GUDO-677773 format. One record per atom (N, C-alpha, C): y negated, z negated, x negated; residue number from 1; atom name; chain. Coordinates in steps of 0.2 Angstrom, whole numbers. Layout:
residues N
((Y,Z,X),NUM,CA,A)
...
END
This chain:
residues 223
((27,8,-19),1,N,A)
((33,16,-20),1,CA,A)
((29,20,-25),1,C,A)
((23,22,-22),2,N,A)
((19,29,-27),2,CA,A)
((21,28,-33),2,C,A)
((21,23,-36),3,N,A)
((20,22,-44),3,CA,A)
((27,24,-46),3,C,A)
((32,22,-41),4,N,A)
((38,22,-44),4,CA,A)
((41,30,-44),4,C,A)
((40,34,-39),5,N,A)
((39,40,-38),5,CA,A)
((35,44,-42),5,C,A)
((29,43,-46),6,N,A)
((25,46,-50),6,CA,A)
((28,46,-58),6,C,A)
((30,39,-59),7,N,A)
((34,38,-64),7,CA,A)
((41,40,-66),7,C,A)
((44,42,-61),8,N,A)
((49,47,-63),8,CA,A)
((49,53,-62),8,C,A)
((42,57,-59),9,N,A)
((40,64,-60),9,CA,A)
((41,64,-67),9,C,A)
((36,59,-69),10,N,A)
((34,59,-76),10,CA,A)
((39,62,-80),10,C,A)
((43,58,-79),11,N,A)
((50,57,-84),11,CA,A)
((55,64,-84),11,C,A)
((54,66,-78),12,N,A)
((57,72,-78),12,CA,A)
((54,79,-82),12,C,A)
((46,80,-83),13,N,A)
((43,82,-85),13,CA,A)
((41,81,-92),13,C,A)
((41,75,-95),14,N,A)
((42,73,-101),14,CA,A)
((45,67,-103),14,C,A)
((53,70,-105),15,N,A)
((58,64,-106),15,CA,A)
((58,58,-110),15,C,A)
((51,60,-115),16,N,A)
((51,55,-119),16,CA,A)
((48,47,-116),16,C,A)
((46,48,-109),17,N,A)
((43,41,-108),17,CA,A)
((50,35,-109),17,C,A)
((55,39,-107),18,N,A)
((60,34,-107),18,CA,A)
((62,32,-114),18,C,A)
((59,35,-121),19,N,A)
((59,31,-126),19,CA,A)
((52,26,-126),19,C,A)
((48,25,-125),20,N,A)
((42,23,-123),20,CA,A)
((46,17,-118),20,C,A)
((48,17,-115),21,N,A)
((51,11,-110),21,CA,A)
((55,8,-116),21,C,A)
((59,10,-119),22,N,A)
((64,6,-124),22,CA,A)
((61,4,-129),22,C,A)
((56,6,-131),23,N,A)
((52,5,-135),23,CA,A)
((48,-3,-134),23,C,A)
((47,-4,-129),24,N,A)
((45,-8,-127),24,CA,A)
((50,-14,-127),24,C,A)
((54,-14,-124),25,N,A)
((58,-20,-126),25,CA,A)
((61,-21,-117),25,C,A)
((64,-18,-115),26,N,A)
((65,-20,-109),26,CA,A)
((72,-24,-109),26,C,A)
((72,-29,-103),27,N,A)
((78,-34,-104),27,CA,A)
((79,-34,-93),27,C,A)
((86,-35,-93),28,N,A)
((87,-36,-87),28,CA,A)
((93,-39,-87),28,C,A)
((93,-43,-84),29,N,A)
((100,-46,-84),29,CA,A)
((106,-46,-76),29,C,A)
((111,-42,-79),30,N,A)
((113,-42,-71),30,CA,A)
((118,-49,-71),30,C,A)
((117,-49,-63),31,N,A)
((120,-56,-58),31,CA,A)
((125,-53,-54),31,C,A)
((128,-57,-51),32,N,A)
((131,-56,-45),32,CA,A)
((128,-60,-38),32,C,A)
((125,-54,-33),33,N,A)
((119,-57,-28),33,CA,A)
((123,-56,-21),33,C,A)
((124,-59,-16),34,N,A)
((128,-60,-10),34,CA,A)
((121,-60,-5),34,C,A)
((122,-56,-2),35,N,A)
((116,-55,6),35,CA,A)
((119,-57,12),35,C,A)
((119,-61,14),36,N,A)
((121,-64,22),36,CA,A)
((117,-62,27),36,C,A)
((117,-56,32),37,N,A)
((114,-55,36),37,CA,A)
((114,-60,42),37,C,A)
((109,-62,48),38,N,A)
((111,-69,50),38,CA,A)
((107,-65,58),38,C,A)
((112,-63,63),39,N,A)
((106,-60,67),39,CA,A)
((109,-62,74),39,C,A)
((107,-67,78),40,N,A)
((109,-68,85),40,CA,A)
((116,-76,84),40,C,A)
((115,-77,79),41,N,A)
((121,-83,77),41,CA,A)
((128,-78,73),41,C,A)
((128,-73,71),42,N,A)
((132,-70,68),42,CA,A)
((131,-68,62),42,C,A)
((134,-70,57),43,N,A)
((134,-69,51),43,CA,A)
((138,-63,48),43,C,A)
((136,-57,42),44,N,A)
((136,-52,41),44,CA,A)
((136,-52,33),44,C,A)
((140,-52,30),45,N,A)
((141,-51,23),45,CA,A)
((139,-42,21),45,C,A)
((133,-42,18),46,N,A)
((131,-37,15),46,CA,A)
((135,-32,9),46,C,A)
((134,-27,8),47,N,A)
((140,-25,2),47,CA,A)
((137,-27,-4),47,C,A)
((139,-28,-8),48,N,A)
((135,-30,-16),48,CA,A)
((134,-26,-19),48,C,A)
((127,-26,-22),49,N,A)
((123,-21,-26),49,CA,A)
((127,-21,-33),49,C,A)
((130,-18,-36),50,N,A)
((133,-17,-42),50,CA,A)
((130,-19,-47),50,C,A)
((121,-18,-46),51,N,A)
((116,-18,-52),51,CA,A)
((112,-23,-51),51,C,A)
((112,-28,-46),52,N,A)
((110,-34,-45),52,CA,A)
((108,-35,-52),52,C,A)
((103,-40,-52),53,N,A)
((98,-43,-60),53,CA,A)
((93,-47,-58),53,C,A)
((91,-49,-65),54,N,A)
((85,-52,-63),54,CA,A)
((80,-51,-68),54,C,A)
((76,-50,-68),55,N,A)
((69,-49,-73),55,CA,A)
((66,-54,-77),55,C,A)
((63,-53,-83),56,N,A)
((60,-58,-86),56,CA,A)
((54,-55,-87),56,C,A)
((51,-63,-88),57,N,A)
((41,-60,-87),57,CA,A)
((41,-57,-93),57,C,A)
((38,-58,-100),58,N,A)
((37,-53,-105),58,CA,A)
((39,-48,-105),58,C,A)
((47,-45,-105),59,N,A)
((49,-38,-107),59,CA,A)
((44,-35,-101),59,C,A)
((47,-38,-94),60,N,A)
((44,-34,-89),60,CA,A)
((37,-32,-87),60,C,A)
((33,-37,-91),61,N,A)
((26,-35,-92),61,CA,A)
((24,-29,-94),61,C,A)
((29,-30,-101),62,N,A)
((28,-25,-108),62,CA,A)
((30,-20,-105),62,C,A)
((34,-17,-103),63,N,A)
((36,-13,-100),63,CA,A)
((30,-10,-94),63,C,A)
((27,-12,-90),64,N,A)
((23,-10,-87),64,CA,A)
((18,-9,-89),64,C,A)
((15,-12,-95),65,N,A)
((8,-10,-99),65,CA,A)
((12,-1,-103),65,C,A)
((18,-1,-104),66,N,A)
((19,3,-107),66,CA,A)
((20,11,-105),66,C,A)
((21,9,-95),67,N,A)
((22,15,-92),67,CA,A)
((14,16,-90),67,C,A)
((13,14,-91),68,N,A)
((5,14,-87),68,CA,A)
((1,17,-94),68,C,A)
((2,15,-98),69,N,A)
((-2,19,-102),69,CA,A)
((2,27,-106),69,C,A)
((7,27,-104),70,N,A)
((11,34,-105),70,CA,A)
((7,37,-100),70,C,A)
((9,35,-93),71,N,A)
((7,39,-89),71,CA,A)
((-1,41,-87),71,C,A)
((-7,37,-90),72,N,A)
((-14,37,-90),72,CA,A)
((-13,43,-96),72,C,A)
((-10,43,-102),73,N,A)
((-11,49,-106),73,CA,A)
((-8,56,-102),73,C,A)
((-5,55,-98),74,N,A)
((-1,62,-96),74,CA,A)
((-7,63,-90),74,C,A)
((-11,61,-87),75,N,A)
((-15,62,-81),75,CA,A)
((-19,58,-80),75,C,A)
((-26,58,-80),76,N,A)
((-30,52,-80),76,CA,A)
((-32,49,-74),76,C,A)
((-27,53,-67),77,N,A)
((-28,51,-61),77,CA,A)
((-21,48,-58),77,C,A)
((-18,46,-65),78,N,A)
((-11,42,-63),78,CA,A)
((-12,35,-61),78,C,A)
((-7,33,-56),79,N,A)
((-8,27,-51),79,CA,A)
((-7,21,-56),79,C,A)
((-11,16,-55),80,N,A)
((-8,8,-57),80,CA,A)
((-2,7,-56),80,C,A)
((3,5,-62),81,N,A)
((8,3,-62),81,CA,A)
((11,-6,-60),81,C,A)
((13,-5,-55),82,N,A)
((16,-12,-54),82,CA,A)
((21,-14,-54),82,C,A)
((23,-20,-55),83,N,A)
((30,-23,-58),83,CA,A)
((36,-22,-56),83,C,A)
((36,-20,-49),84,N,A)
((42,-17,-46),84,CA,A)
((45,-10,-49),84,C,A)
((40,-6,-51),85,N,A)
((42,-1,-55),85,CA,A)
((43,-1,-61),85,C,A)
((39,-8,-65),86,N,A)
((43,-10,-71),86,CA,A)
((51,-13,-71),86,C,A)
((51,-16,-67),87,N,A)
((57,-20,-67),87,CA,A)
((63,-15,-63),87,C,A)
((60,-8,-60),88,N,A)
((67,-3,-59),88,CA,A)
((68,-2,-65),88,C,A)
((62,2,-69),89,N,A)
((65,5,-76),89,CA,A)
((68,1,-81),89,C,A)
((67,-6,-82),90,N,A)
((69,-11,-86),90,CA,A)
((78,-7,-83),90,C,A)
((79,-10,-78),91,N,A)
((86,-9,-76),91,CA,A)
((88,-1,-74),91,C,A)
((84,2,-75),92,N,A)
((88,11,-75),92,CA,A)
((90,11,-83),92,C,A)
((85,12,-85),93,N,A)
((85,13,-95),93,CA,A)
((90,7,-98),93,C,A)
((93,2,-95),94,N,A)
((97,-3,-98),94,CA,A)
((104,-2,-94),94,C,A)
((105,2,-89),95,N,A)
((110,2,-87),95,CA,A)
((115,7,-90),95,C,A)
((120,6,-93),96,N,A)
((126,9,-97),96,CA,A)
((128,17,-94),96,C,A)
((130,15,-89),97,N,A)
((130,22,-85),97,CA,A)
((132,21,-76),97,C,A)
((129,26,-73),98,N,A)
((129,26,-66),98,CA,A)
((136,29,-62),98,C,A)
((139,31,-68),99,N,A)
((148,33,-63),99,CA,A)
((151,30,-68),99,C,A)
((157,25,-66),100,N,A)
((160,23,-69),100,CA,A)
((166,28,-73),100,C,A)
((167,34,-71),101,N,A)
((172,39,-72),101,CA,A)
((170,42,-77),101,C,A)
((162,41,-79),102,N,A)
((159,46,-83),102,CA,A)
((156,42,-89),102,C,A)
((158,37,-90),103,N,A)
((152,30,-96),103,CA,A)
((151,34,-103),103,C,A)
((152,39,-105),104,N,A)
((147,42,-108),104,CA,A)
((141,49,-108),104,C,A)
((142,48,-101),105,N,A)
((138,55,-99),105,CA,A)
((133,54,-92),105,C,A)
((133,47,-91),106,N,A)
((128,46,-84),106,CA,A)
((125,40,-85),106,C,A)
((122,38,-91),107,N,A)
((116,36,-92),107,CA,A)
((109,38,-90),107,C,A)
((105,35,-89),108,N,A)
((97,37,-86),108,CA,A)
((95,43,-90),108,C,A)
((98,42,-95),109,N,A)
((94,49,-101),109,CA,A)
((98,55,-99),109,C,A)
((105,54,-97),110,N,A)
((107,59,-97),110,CA,A)
((105,61,-88),110,C,A)
((103,59,-86),111,N,A)
((102,59,-77),111,CA,A)
((94,66,-78),111,C,A)
((89,61,-81),112,N,A)
((83,64,-85),112,CA,A)
((83,71,-88),112,C,A)
((88,71,-92),113,N,A)
((89,78,-97),113,CA,A)
((90,81,-92),113,C,A)
((94,81,-86),114,N,A)
((98,87,-82),114,CA,A)
((92,89,-77),114,C,A)
((88,84,-75),115,N,A)
((82,85,-72),115,CA,A)
((77,89,-75),115,C,A)
((75,87,-81),116,N,A)
((71,91,-84),116,CA,A)
((72,97,-86),116,C,A)
((78,99,-87),117,N,A)
((81,106,-88),117,CA,A)
((80,109,-82),117,C,A)
((81,107,-77),118,N,A)
((78,110,-69),118,CA,A)
((73,110,-68),118,C,A)
((69,105,-70),119,N,A)
((62,106,-70),119,CA,A)
((60,113,-76),119,C,A)
((62,114,-79),120,N,A)
((59,119,-87),120,CA,A)
((61,125,-82),120,C,A)
((68,125,-79),121,N,A)
((72,132,-76),121,CA,A)
((65,135,-70),121,C,A)
((61,130,-68),122,N,A)
((60,132,-61),122,CA,A)
((52,134,-63),122,C,A)
((49,130,-68),123,N,A)
((41,133,-72),123,CA,A)
((43,140,-74),123,C,A)
((50,141,-78),124,N,A)
((49,148,-83),124,CA,A)
((45,148,-85),124,C,A)
((42,154,-84),125,N,A)
((37,156,-90),125,CA,A)
((29,157,-85),125,C,A)
((29,154,-79),126,N,A)
((25,154,-74),126,CA,A)
((20,146,-77),126,C,A)
((14,147,-74),127,N,A)
((10,139,-73),127,CA,A)
((13,133,-71),127,C,A)
((10,128,-74),128,N,A)
((12,123,-72),128,CA,A)
((9,118,-65),128,C,A)
((9,115,-62),129,N,A)
((6,113,-57),129,CA,A)
((2,107,-60),129,C,A)
((-6,107,-57),130,N,A)
((-10,103,-61),130,CA,A)
((-14,98,-55),130,C,A)
((-9,99,-49),131,N,A)
((-11,95,-43),131,CA,A)
((-9,87,-46),131,C,A)
((-16,82,-44),132,N,A)
((-12,75,-47),132,CA,A)
((-7,72,-45),132,C,A)
((-3,73,-38),133,N,A)
((1,71,-33),133,CA,A)
((7,75,-37),133,C,A)
((8,78,-41),134,N,A)
((14,84,-39),134,CA,A)
((21,79,-43),134,C,A)
((18,75,-50),135,N,A)
((23,71,-53),135,CA,A)
((28,67,-48),135,C,A)
((23,63,-43),136,N,A)
((27,58,-38),136,CA,A)
((30,63,-32),136,C,A)
((28,69,-30),137,N,A)
((32,73,-27),137,CA,A)
((39,74,-29),137,C,A)
((39,77,-35),138,N,A)
((45,77,-40),138,CA,A)
((51,73,-39),138,C,A)
((47,67,-42),139,N,A)
((49,59,-43),139,CA,A)
((54,58,-32),139,C,A)
((51,57,-29),140,N,A)
((54,58,-22),140,CA,A)
((58,64,-21),140,C,A)
((58,70,-24),141,N,A)
((64,75,-23),141,CA,A)
((72,73,-25),141,C,A)
((71,67,-30),142,N,A)
((75,63,-34),142,CA,A)
((79,60,-31),142,C,A)
((74,54,-25),143,N,A)
((76,49,-23),143,CA,A)
((79,51,-16),143,C,A)
((77,55,-12),144,N,A)
((79,56,-5),144,CA,A)
((81,64,-3),144,C,A)
((87,62,-3),145,N,A)
((91,68,-2),145,CA,A)
((89,71,7),145,C,A)
((89,67,10),146,N,A)
((86,70,17),146,CA,A)
((80,76,16),146,C,A)
((76,72,16),147,N,A)
((70,76,12),147,CA,A)
((70,81,9),147,C,A)
((74,82,4),148,N,A)
((76,88,-1),148,CA,A)
((81,93,6),148,C,A)
((84,90,9),149,N,A)
((89,96,14),149,CA,A)
((85,99,18),149,C,A)
((79,96,21),150,N,A)
((74,98,26),150,CA,A)
((71,104,21),150,C,A)
((68,106,15),151,N,A)
((67,113,13),151,CA,A)
((68,117,15),151,C,A)
((77,118,16),152,N,A)
((80,123,19),152,CA,A)
((76,128,25),152,C,A)
((77,122,32),153,N,A)
((73,123,37),153,CA,A)
((68,119,40),153,C,A)
((61,118,36),154,N,A)
((57,113,40),154,CA,A)
((55,112,44),154,C,A)
((55,104,45),155,N,A)
((53,102,53),155,CA,A)
((46,98,51),155,C,A)
((44,98,59),156,N,A)
((38,94,59),156,CA,A)
((38,87,55),156,C,A)
((41,84,54),157,N,A)
((42,77,48),157,CA,A)
((42,80,42),157,C,A)
((44,86,39),158,N,A)
((43,88,33),158,CA,A)
((37,89,32),158,C,A)
((33,93,36),159,N,A)
((26,97,35),159,CA,A)
((21,91,34),159,C,A)
((23,85,37),160,N,A)
((17,80,38),160,CA,A)
((19,76,30),160,C,A)
((26,75,29),161,N,A)
((26,72,22),161,CA,A)
((24,76,18),161,C,A)
((24,82,19),162,N,A)
((23,86,11),162,CA,A)
((15,85,13),162,C,A)
((13,87,19),163,N,A)
((4,88,17),163,CA,A)
((1,80,13),163,C,A)
((7,75,14),164,N,A)
((3,68,12),164,CA,A)
((3,69,3),164,C,A)
((7,73,2),165,N,A)
((4,76,-6),165,CA,A)
((0,81,-8),165,C,A)
((-3,83,-2),166,N,A)
((-10,90,-3),166,CA,A)
((-6,97,-4),166,C,A)
((1,97,-3),167,N,A)
((4,102,-2),167,CA,A)
((7,107,3),167,C,A)
((7,114,4),168,N,A)
((8,114,10),168,CA,A)
((15,119,10),168,C,A)
((17,120,15),169,N,A)
((24,123,14),169,CA,A)
((24,130,15),169,C,A)
((24,134,10),170,N,A)
((22,139,11),170,CA,A)
((23,144,4),170,C,A)
((26,150,3),171,N,A)
((28,154,-2),171,CA,A)
((22,154,-7),171,C,A)
((18,154,-5),172,N,A)
((12,156,-10),172,CA,A)
((8,150,-12),172,C,A)
((11,145,-13),173,N,A)
((7,137,-14),173,CA,A)
((14,135,-19),173,C,A)
((8,135,-25),174,N,A)
((12,133,-32),174,CA,A)
((18,127,-33),174,C,A)
((15,125,-30),175,N,A)
((20,115,-30),175,CA,A)
((25,118,-25),175,C,A)
((26,123,-20),176,N,A)
((32,123,-15),176,CA,A)
((35,127,-18),176,C,A)
((33,129,-23),177,N,A)
((37,137,-26),177,CA,A)
((41,132,-32),177,C,A)
((39,128,-37),178,N,A)
((41,126,-40),178,CA,A)
((46,120,-39),178,C,A)
((43,117,-34),179,N,A)
((49,112,-29),179,CA,A)
((56,115,-27),179,C,A)
((55,120,-23),180,N,A)
((61,125,-22),180,CA,A)
((63,129,-26),180,C,A)
((63,129,-31),181,N,A)
((67,130,-39),181,CA,A)
((69,125,-42),181,C,A)
((66,119,-42),182,N,A)
((69,113,-43),182,CA,A)
((75,110,-40),182,C,A)
((74,110,-35),183,N,A)
((80,106,-31),183,CA,A)
((86,112,-30),183,C,A)
((85,116,-32),184,N,A)
((92,123,-29),184,CA,A)
((95,123,-37),184,C,A)
((92,120,-42),185,N,A)
((95,122,-49),185,CA,A)
((102,117,-48),185,C,A)
((107,119,-52),186,N,A)
((113,116,-51),186,CA,A)
((113,109,-57),186,C,A)
((106,110,-61),187,N,A)
((107,101,-64),187,CA,A)
((104,99,-62),187,C,A)
((98,101,-56),188,N,A)
((96,95,-52),188,CA,A)
((101,93,-47),188,C,A)
((105,96,-43),189,N,A)
((110,92,-42),189,CA,A)
((116,89,-44),189,C,A)
((116,90,-51),190,N,A)
((120,83,-54),190,CA,A)
((117,78,-58),190,C,A)
((110,79,-57),191,N,A)
((106,74,-59),191,CA,A)
((105,69,-54),191,C,A)
((104,71,-48),192,N,A)
((104,66,-41),192,CA,A)
((110,64,-40),192,C,A)
((116,67,-41),193,N,A)
((123,66,-37),193,CA,A)
((124,59,-43),193,C,A)
((123,60,-49),194,N,A)
((124,53,-53),194,CA,A)
((119,48,-52),194,C,A)
((112,50,-51),195,N,A)
((106,45,-50),195,CA,A)
((110,41,-45),195,C,A)
((108,45,-38),196,N,A)
((108,42,-32),196,CA,A)
((116,41,-28),196,C,A)
((122,45,-31),197,N,A)
((127,43,-26),197,CA,A)
((133,40,-30),197,C,A)
((132,39,-37),198,N,A)
((138,38,-41),198,CA,A)
((140,31,-38),198,C,A)
((143,27,-41),199,N,A)
((148,22,-39),199,CA,A)
((144,15,-43),199,C,A)
((138,15,-47),200,N,A)
((137,11,-47),200,CA,A)
((128,11,-47),200,C,A)
((126,15,-43),201,N,A)
((119,14,-41),201,CA,A)
((119,10,-35),201,C,A)
((113,8,-35),202,N,A)
((112,0,-29),202,CA,A)
((110,6,-23),202,C,A)
((110,12,-23),203,N,A)
((106,14,-16),203,CA,A)
((111,16,-13),203,C,A)
((119,16,-15),204,N,A)
((126,17,-11),204,CA,A)
((125,12,-7),204,C,A)
((122,6,-5),205,N,A)
((124,0,-1),205,CA,A)
((116,-1,0),205,C,A)
((110,1,-3),206,N,A)
((102,-3,0),206,CA,A)
((99,5,-2),206,C,A)
((95,6,4),207,N,A)
((91,11,3),207,CA,A)
((81,8,4),207,C,A)
((79,10,-3),208,N,A)
((72,6,0),208,CA,A)
((66,11,-4),208,C,A)
((70,16,-7),209,N,A)
((63,18,-12),209,CA,A)
((62,26,-8),209,C,A)
((65,28,-3),210,N,A)
((64,37,2),210,CA,A)
((57,38,5),210,C,A)
((55,42,6),211,N,A)
((49,42,12),211,CA,A)
((55,43,20),211,C,A)
((58,47,20),212,N,A)
((62,46,27),212,CA,A)
((65,40,28),212,C,A)
((67,37,34),213,N,A)
((70,33,35),213,CA,A)
((78,34,37),213,C,A)
((81,30,32),214,N,A)
((91,32,32),214,CA,A)
((93,27,37),214,C,A)
((95,31,42),215,N,A)
((100,25,46),215,CA,A)
((106,22,43),215,C,A)
((106,15,45),216,N,A)
((111,14,40),216,CA,A)
((110,8,34),216,C,A)
((106,11,31),217,N,A)
((103,9,24),217,CA,A)
((97,5,25),217,C,A)
((91,11,25),218,N,A)
((83,9,28),218,CA,A)
((83,1,31),218,C,A)
((86,0,35),219,N,A)
((86,-7,40),219,CA,A)
((85,-14,37),219,C,A)
((89,-11,31),220,N,A)
((89,-19,26),220,CA,A)
((83,-18,20),220,C,A)
((81,-13,20),221,N,A)
((76,-12,13),221,CA,A)
((70,-17,13),221,C,A)
((69,-22,16),222,N,A)
((63,-28,16),222,CA,A)
((69,-33,15),222,C,A)
((70,-35,9),223,N,A)
((73,-40,7),223,CA,A)
((72,-48,10),223,C,A)
END
């Protein structure tokens, strides 16, 4: 999961990562997938994921290698990239739109451009973070609304999670400063709404990529 957050964060900082992924020739075949859960003999049909699909061996592997090369050029401390992350980005860059009501302005490119604008505004004329974990922290902010909501009134749980990235909840901490400005930007809110809450996103019925437990969703995270 860390490599997914990291890749997403690097895309926020360097949107041209999406071009590198597209150039690698991603393939993602949409399908209808239905999941039935059986507990104590009772069957429950889970909501259908509008983005369910199948991956192909060579294209997915090519995307994995392309992401790995890009993030290593971004930082020598970038993590290895797994097939799950490659497959997820095959899906994301090929999905025409995340919101059916906005067919021409809700692609992954639109999401990342909004988030990049928010990031640029947060940096302003100040220094950028050199913390090796910071791209993953940005990526997590894009994917976990409960995590970000806790920024306003930090909890013990938030402090513990933030510390895992080597960040302290302190106005003098550079990464905490940047992250707070990032998540307060209107463009960030627009990006997250498209990415995580629109009708064509799989996260409205399934939550597996967050750091906090989302009741009603995370119970079903393991297929």
